[in-house]
N, C-alpha and C positions, 0 to 999 in steps of 0.2 A: 487416516483422519475425512474422508465421505463423509460417512454415517452421524460421525460429530454434526457436521455444516453444513447438513444438504436441507437444512431448511432456514439457514442461519442467511444473514445479510454483511456484503463482502460495504465497507463504506472506506470511500476512497476519499481523503485530503480532508483535513483537519481545523480547517477556517471556525470561520463563529456557525457555516452554515449542516457541516459538516461533523464537525463536535455533536452540535446538538441533536441533526440527524444519530449518533451512536449511542447519546448517554443518555436519549428517550429510547430510542431501541432499548441500550441494556438494561434501564428499568419494566421495558414491560413488559421483560424473563424474554425475549427474541436476542437468540444468539449472535452478535454477532463479531465481524473480526475488521479494525480498522486500519486501513496504511495512510503512512507521509512521507515525504523524504523530506522534512526539514525532522529531524535531531531536534529542539529545542521542543518543538510541536508536540515528541515522543514523548519528552523527556516528563511535557508539561503535563498531559492523559494518563502518564502512566500508573496501573493503578487501575483507573476506571474499570477497562474494559479491555477483551486482548487485544494487543494493537506489534503490527512490525512494518520497518522503518523496508521501503523500498519509494523504486522507482519505476510507476505505471505505466509511463509510455513507454520501458520497456516494455516487451511483451513478453520475453522469456522469466524479470522479475515476476510478473505476474499470474506465466504458471507454475517456480517456486516459491510462491507460499502458498498454490491450492484452488487458482481466481473460479476452476469448472468445476469448485464440488460444491460455489455458491451460484443458486437459483439468482438471486439479488444484485447486486448492484449498483450503490448510487455508488454517481462519478459529483463528491463535491466542486473543486475543483472547479475557480472558470475565470478568476484572473487574466493568471493565462492560456488566451485561447486553446497555440497550437497542441500546452500540455492535456484543456479536456479534449480536443477533440484526439489526442492521439489513444487516451487513452481510454475515450470513448468506441471510437477506432476495437483498440486489440477487448477491446468486454464482447465486442457483437462477435468478432473473431473465433473469437468462445462458445458463439452460442452461448450464454448467458438469456437467458430465461424473461428477466423487466432488469434495462438497465438504465436508473430513474439520473438523467445528468442535467445538474445545473446549468442557470444563461442567466449573460449579463443583459441580451440585445436580442433584437426579434431575429435581427441578422443571426449570430452567436446560435438562438433557439430554429433556426434555420437547417442552418449547417445541424447543429447535434440531429436530426429530425431524418437527411438525409444523408446519411451514417449509419443510420441502423438503433437512433435509442429511444426506447419505446413510452419514455418517457420526457421531459419535463420543465425545471419544472424552470421558475423566473421570482425567489424571493419579491425583490423588490420594486418592480409593478406590481405583484399582482399583494403588497403589500399596503401598497398607494395608490389602489385601486378601490380597497378596501377598507380606507380610512376618508378617500372622497368621496364614501355614498353614506359615510353614518356621520358626520359630518357636514352635510349638504344634506341633512334633512330628519327625520324622523322615525330614521330605522338604529337596532341597539346590535345589532348584529346581521354581517351576511357575510353568503360565498355563495365563488362563483363557482360552480359547479363547471358545467359549459356548450359550449354556446352557444349565447348569451339565458342558458338555466341558470335560476339564482334562486338562493333560499336562505329567506328572513329573518330575522330577528323582530319584533313593534309593535306597539302601544296599536290599538284601535280602531280607526276614526272617530271621530263622535257618530253620526250615527248609525254601528250596529251596534252600537250602544246597552240592551238590553229587548236586543232580537237571536234568533238563534238565526243558527247558519242558511237548514231549513228555509228560514220568512227573508232571511234577503238576498241571495240567489249572487254569492258574488262571484265564481269562475264565471256563468252569464256572464252578469253585468258587468266583471273588471279583468278578465279571463285569468283569473291566479289560481291556486289553489288555498286554501286552509289545510294545515295537518296537523293543528293542532294547537291547543288552548293552554298556557297555564294564568288558575286563579291565582293572587295574593296570599304564597303563606300553605300556595296546598302545591301537589302532585300537576307536572302539564297530564292533560288530554287528552288522548286521539281522534280529531273531530269527528264528527257526527250529522249532521239533520237538524239531533237533536243539540244541536251546544250551540247553550244559549250566549253570549256577549260579554262580559260584563266594562263599567270601566276603564277600572285596573288592570287589565287582562294581560297577560304578555301575548300576541300571536304569531305563531311560525307559519309563513305561507310563503309558495312554491309557483314557481312562473317563467317568465321574459324579464331582466336586466328592466325593460324601462316600463311595464305593466303593472311590476313595484314598485314601476315612482310614482307610478303614478297613482297609483294606490293607498301609496302611504304616504303623499303627498296633500291625502281630503281632509277637510278639515277634520 
């Protein structure tokens, strides 16, 4: 069994978040084992990916389903705080290499971090933050990477039209870096000093979120 799952992912909790993770992993060809203690959810997802009905708040249950053999585990349970914390702690005790845990609040996230979760996911907060940035300006897409560093997709400001990136000196002037551009109907082009910005291009730009918002707000 260890050889079968040594590169797989254990997904605990088949709510909207956990089931989305499991189905996407399966589509990507990744070995996945999904676990839930609700027989209704197990029946609903039967045949989509490997499933086990078990209560993972019990460390013995995790041992029995072979949790030690998975280098990555995702705890999709968040509505029941005690269960989320117990399952995460059990996985940490099993020395799982990467534990991803869903949190519903900053307080929940802090608890999960303190007991040893390696990655905290707050889907609702992340989605709300992203949508707020998209509806408030010219940004076409927004990815918050970490510690304020952000990557955005945007339309080029008027002052950049027709000039090369070398002419514009965007990084020196605005503190952000153009990663590349995509002219209409053409492939994405990695940025160079000679890249000329067209009025209908899409720009991929990276930098601190505050600086990016200022640059995107240019007319």
